[in-house]
C-alpha positions, 0 to 999 in steps of 0.5 A, spaced: 122 450 180 117 445 177 118 444 170 112 447 165 107 442 163 108 439 156 104 437 151 103 429 150 103 427 143 097 422 143 096 420 136 101 420 130 102 427 127 097 429 122 091 427 127 084 425 124 080 426 118 080 423 112 087 419 111 091 421 105 092 415 099 098 412 100 104 414 095 108 410 090 114 412 087 113 414 080 119 409 077 123 404 081 129 404 076 136 402 079 133 401 085 133 394 089 126 391 092 128 393 099 130 400 097 124 401 093 120 399 099 124 404 104 123 409 100 115 408 099 115 407 107 118 414 108 113 418 103 107 415 107 110 416 114 107 422 118 112 422 123 117 423 117 113 429 114 112 432 121 120 431 122 121 436 116 115 441 118 118 442 125 126 442 123 128 435 126 134 432 123 130 425 124 123 422 125 127 419 131 126 425 135 119 423 136 121 417 140 125 420 145 119 426 146 114 420 147 119 417 152 120 423 155 112 425 156 111 418 159 117 418 164 119 426 165 127 424 164 129 431 161 130 435 167 131 443 166 139 444 167 140 436 166 147 433 164 146 428 158 150 423 154 147 421 147 150 415 145 149 414 137 147 421 136 147 421 129 144 425 125 142 429 131 134 428 132 135 426 139 140 432 141 135 437 138 129 434 143 134 435 149 136 442 148 128 444 146 127 440 153 132 444 157 138 440 158 143 444 161 149 440 158 149 435 152 154 431 149 153 426 143 158 421 140 157 417 134 161 413 128 158 418 123 159 425 122 154 430 125 153 437 123 154 442 129 148 443 134 151 448 139 151 448 145 151 441 144 158 438 144 159 432 139 165 427 139 166 423 132 168 416 135 167 409 136 164 409 143 166 402 144 173 404 144 175 404 152 178 411 152 171 414 149 167 414 156 172 418 159 172 423 154 165 424 154 164 425 161 170 430 161 166 434 155 160 434 159 163 437 165 161 432 170 157 426 171 151 425 167 143 425 170 141 421 164 145 416 159 141 415 152 143 410 147 140 409 140 146 405 138 145 400 132 150 396 129 152 395 122 149 389 119 152 383 116 146 380 113 148 374 118 142 374 123 146 371 129 152 375 128 148 381 127 144 379 133 150 378 138 152 385 136 146 388 138 146 385 144 154 387 145 152 394 144 146 394 149 151 391 154 156 396 153 151 402 154 148 399 160 155 398 163 157 405 161 151 408 164 152 404 171 159 407 171 158 414 170 151 416 172 149 420 178 145 417 183 138 417 182 139 418 174 136 415 168 138 410 162 134 409 156 137 404 150 134 401 144 133 394 144 129 389 140 123 384 141 125 377 142 133 379 143 136 376 149 136 382 153 133 378 159 140 378 163 141 386 161 134 387 164 136 383 170 142 387 171 138 394 170 133 392 175 139 391 180 142 397 179 135 401 178 129 402 182 124 402 176 125 398 169 121 398 163 120 396 156 117 401 152 115 402 144 114 409 142 108 410 137 114 413 132 117 406 132 114 403 126 109 397 128 112 392 123 119 394 127 121 389 133 124 396 136 123 397 143 126 401 148 129 399 155 128 405 160 131 405 167 130 410 172 132 411 179 140 409 179 141 406 186 149 409 185 155 405 185 
């Protein structure tokens, strides 16, 4: 049976009309300039407000929702592994859209979200991948990665950590996915992802780079999407 049609989000939450004036924090006492700027962005972000209204744990839920609207990744009954799942926004979208078995992993604790299963662990630990597949009950149809490394402030080091996470997630996806499966991973524009993309093109039928509307315009964040896994 075909999946029911889904509504597409064609513009940021809040729609048209007169734009509300930007809000500013009443006091900046004991805050750094960067934390002050972050809090003001949160106050004026329509996706943050809409996430609260819908009960999503993070605005990132809209990123996955838009990617799925465009590519139809989440099939009813699908098995899905979510790498870097905290605080659980992507898990919520997966369950809403009919995924049959969902397992997430993160270094941070995640409040329970049954029937999804969550493992608090370091994904880069060699034993974790097998545990995730065992928890899922079989090979996944979809592997997602919204992982980002803890930053050190040293640009080159942080960049290398980002690339290493993308490579680890892609390698894992190619080891465990069912033939025909799909993979999505967060990346950054200007990063040295050409080698990863080349490998994905060898392993998947359709590889694209997308920037969802919920990714802030000033952010270099993009998502690598790979569909039609050719099999091992």
